[in-house]
Every structure is written in C-alpha cells, then in structure tokens.
C-alpha angles and dihedrals in degrees: 000000000000119000118251117268090242121043122200113194131169116215109242114263095353140097092243127100129181128221109197125192100223109192099099096158088065095039088257091290110174121251126176093266092056092048090054093047089051090052088054092049090053089048088059093051090048091051090053097046107170093019094091128044095184141026115200111207115199143149131245127235104043097254105078143015088205128326095206135266127333095244102167093083091043089056093047094051092041089056091047095046094249127153099245097096092054093043096044099047096039093051094041095051092045088052091051089053093047093051092047092051096043094104090056093051102037109009088242119142122218118223113187122195113212096194101156130346117007114177141148112334091015089061090048097057092047112027095074093056124096100249127040116179119207120196131190087269098055116129112179129187144146097210098171095119088071092058096046094255133102137248096277136162089082096307093120082064099039097045091049089062104046118141088241090057143253094294092060089047091051090050092051093045098042100043103037088228115188113233129195125205095281092054092044090055092044092052094045092243091120118043098198141020116221120169112242092243089058097054092095088054090052091053092050092049092050092050095050101039099044093054089074099039119104132175128060141306096305092056093047092049093049091051091049091048090053091050092050092049092049094047090051091048090216092296122151124201112257115256107253124222089245096050111155105200100053119151090257095049093046089054089055091047092051092051097046105034092049087080110108095223136049089239089054092050091052092048090051093049091051091051092057118092101206132097095243094061092045092050092047092052092046094049092050093051092045100048114009129090113236091214091050091049093051094048091046092050092052094045095049094048089050095047093046089070118114112260096028111126133203092252092057092046093051091048090054091044089057089060090050093047093054092047091050097043101044105038128078128223134321089031093050137005096207098105091049095043095051090046092054098042106030111018107035094012092208092125090216099131116183105204121203114226091029130205091275091058102050092139089066089069088075132181088256092054090049092049089055090062092057098041121113113278121268128176092334090066097079091168094039125237122334106246116196103170102155146353092283095051110125092012119149093272097035100058135064112260113277117233114259114284121212127250097032115245123249123253130222 
C-alpha cells in the first residue's frame, strides 16, 4: 500500500514533529489531496496545543521541498466549468493562513527546510513561518508570470515587505527570477543557511533543546533560531558568479521598479544602459503575461500598505485566483500559460493582450479582478478573520481525502 502524500511524524521523546511532503515523483507539487492532508496535520497540532514546540516542514526525495501546485488539473476543470479551481485555491490559501498563524494558536514554531526546489505553493506554505532554512541546493522562484497567473499563496503580501524593499519584491514576483541560497539570504526570504549535510544535526539540536523550553511562541521561536544558527555554524552561502541581487543590480531594480505602472517600468528598463536591465526586459517580454504583470503590480502596491494583514491579502488573492483560473483569453492568460509550460511544454505562450497592446489591460479590466465574487465564487468569499479561521471546528467538513492521513 502506497504511503500517504503527507506524512506527520512526532520525533520520539521530543517536542518536535515533522510534516513531510511525500510526492517525490512530482517534486512534491501540491494537489488537492495533499492540501487536505496538510489541513488534517495542522488539526492534529492544534489538538495538541502545547505538546509541540516546533514543526519541521520538509520534502521527500532529495530533489525538492515543493515545486509548486499541480495546476494542469486546475486548468482542465477551469476550462470545463468544474469546481476544482474554487476548491483548490480556497483550501490552499486557508492552509497558508493556518500555518502562518500556528504560533498564535499553539505556541508552535514552524521550521521549513528548503533543500532543493521551492516554488509557488511550496513557498506559500513555508515563507510565512518564522524560520526558513536554505541549503546549498536551494532553488527559489515564483514563476507564475509564465503560466499567466500571479505570485499567490500570500506572496503578493510577503514580497511587498522584503528587507530589500518593495521594488525588489516586485522584481522577484513579476519576472519569476530564479534565486539560489545566496540571493535568498540577501533578500530576506531565507532566515538561515545550513549545509544539507548538517540538516540531521539541526534536527537533533531541535529535539534536545526544545525539551527544556517552556513559555509561549516567543520562547519556542528563540530556541529554534538558536538551533538553526548553531547548525549552520555561522556559515553563509558563497556568492555565485551569476548572483541576481548584487548591490549593482538592486540599484537598477530600485530605479526601474519604482515606476507606478508597467509601462513606466518598461520605459525605465529601456533607459538603463547595463546588461542586467536589458536581460530583465527581454526575459519579461519573452515569458511573462502582460495581464499577470499588471495585476501583480497593482496587488503588491495595495498589500504593501500599512495595516494590511496576511488574511486580507489571501482573501483578495482568492478573488484573483478564481478570475485567472476560470476565464479564457483575453480576460486571463492562465489556460494558455499552463498549456504552454505544463501540458504541451513548448513554452510558446501566445498572450492576449500581448506586449504590443498593453493599453488593452485597462484600469477597468484590473478592477474586475479585485471586485467581490459573483457567480464564479461557487464557495463564496474566502474569509480569514482570525487565527482560528478554518480550524477543524470553524470550517465545513472537507470531502474525504485519499489516502487517509496519519494521526499522531
């Protein structure tokens, strides 16, 4: 009998438990079954509030933490008028919020191990936790522009608040730039660097140290931070020759992505004389949906505002996700983008409107993405109004997931 696609395992005699994404043949990409199993794993942690000081989130197989969401089926059902887009994105975004608010509910700290590929949905279930471990094998990206989507799972919120600033967040989200461990540390996406060979030592430290830690979330987080620092022995990943977020490149990003419109960003990139700006412009025109870029720009500016919380951003992202995943061109490029990248894999996306018709992605068209849901919202709006939202007793029963999840 095959193992479940999510494994929940307590470490013997310690206050640490592991949640492992167990779909290695698909690079641990999230499907609806995995999302539901993850909800049940969080249910178990909530039931045992105070029992665990730390949850270690990792991926099976050695190649990826999680390569994103399994969007081919979402596309197929979106085209056919099925319920999967509403189910998948509502339950995924609710899961992101539950994981992010777990310390507030239970005092439990989340440590995510980015050993390998971490993209899309994998970023969403980990980036809002306190500790994100990069290794020498980390490859980070939010590549949604290439599939006619947007950097979702709370990344419109997270990227708007990077230590390097909103412009760098816009660059990462709007270009799908691939970042190694040095860039992840530089951007503040990863909090610690631990060589892959030292991950077992990190686990042992967590198991031994947390057994004697009392108090609440702050104390658990401080102990986990100390363990991560010790396991990494103060090492930093070496700066590669192809580093993206160098001082010089960040200066270009800050000048160009400060423009309030996509047209302004493009004009600023064209005005630069260096190779980095030219390559950025070329990569966006070659692989990014103009509609996706404009929606992302508007969302990230809106969610960067003071007082906006992750729950609000995820609720708005749910509106965006349904508009993208259920509407054909020219209203959305999602069907075409997923076809080109995931289904046919020819990477010959035909965007409508294209880059020569940017004005057709009008303010009115953008407003329609953010408007309250109508008929397309078969499950209504996603309401995330507190840390207990979507908890086991606060949500409608989820349909059965197969295979059944493990219990602690």
